[in-house]
C-alpha positions in Angstrom: 117.0 113.1 90.1 113.5 112.3 89.0 110.6 114.7 88.6 108.8 113.6 91.8 111.9 114.2 93.9 112.1 117.8 92.5 108.4 118.3 93.2 109.0 117.1 96.8 111.8 119.7 97.2 109.5 122.4 95.7 106.8 121.4 98.3 109.4 121.5 101.1 110.4 125.0 100.1 106.8 126.1 99.9 106.0 125.0 103.4 109.2 126.1 105.2 108.6 128.1 108.4 110.2 128.3 111.8 107.5 125.9 113.1 108.5 123.1 110.7 111.4 121.2 112.3 112.0 118.5 109.8 110.8 117.4 106.3 111.5 113.8 105.3 110.8 112.3 101.9 110.1 108.6 102.2 108.7 105.7 100.3 109.2 104.8 96.7 110.3 108.3 95.6 113.0 108.4 98.3 114.2 104.9 97.3 114.1 105.8 93.6 111.8 102.9 92.6 108.6 105.0 92.1 106.3 104.3 89.2 103.7 106.5 87.3 101.1 105.6 90.0 103.4 106.5 93.0 102.5 109.2 95.3 105.1 111.5 97.0 105.2 110.5 100.7 106.5 113.3 103.0 106.7 113.3 106.8 106.6 116.8 108.3 107.6 117.3 111.9 106.3 120.5 113.4 106.2 122.4 116.7 102.3 122.0 116.7 100.8 119.7 114.1 97.2 120.8 114.6 98.0 124.4 113.9 99.9 123.8 110.7 98.2 120.8 109.2 95.5 122.7 107.3 98.0 125.1 105.8 100.4 122.3 104.8 97.5 120.3 103.2 96.3 123.4 101.3 99.8 123.9 99.8 99.9 120.2 98.9 96.6 120.5 97.0 97.9 123.5 95.1 101.0 121.6 94.0 98.9 118.5 93.1 96.7 120.7 90.9 99.6 122.4 89.3 101.9 119.4 88.8 99.4 116.6 88.5 101.4 114.5 91.0 99.9 113.4 94.3 101.6 114.6 97.5 100.8 112.7 100.6 101.9 114.8 103.6 102.0 113.2 107.0 102.1 116.0 109.6 103.3 115.2 113.1 104.2 117.2 116.2 107.7 117.0 117.6 106.3 115.4 120.8 104.5 112.7 118.9 107.6 112.1 116.7 109.8 111.7 119.8 107.3 109.3 121.5 106.9 107.1 118.5 110.2 107.2 116.7 110.9 103.6 117.7 107.7 102.4 116.1 108.0 100.4 112.8 106.6 103.2 110.6 108.9 105.9 111.9 111.9 103.5 112.0 111.3 102.8 108.3 110.9 106.5 107.5 114.2 107.3 109.3 116.1 104.4 107.7 115.0 104.9 104.1 114.0 108.6 104.1 115.8 111.6 102.6 115.8 114.8 104.6 114.6 117.6 102.3 114.0 120.3 104.8 
């Protein structure tokens, strides 16, 4: 496994809470074709995205500063996820993504 995948897992472990329902790594890191310029794309499905978004982004910044790798968290409520899971973006995430939490 590459370093970015491990950083994604570390991030997932750092944000775990009962309000986080699903954490999916997607994009080039999930596919295994990331480059030095790739960011780490992560979808986080929560009970309430507004309440947790700032905390999740703060943890992402801490890891970015520590590891010098860019994490791009996309926080979404369960309701929004359910309403839009058939949209192209989420279909792609669900097809190629790797559940890491």
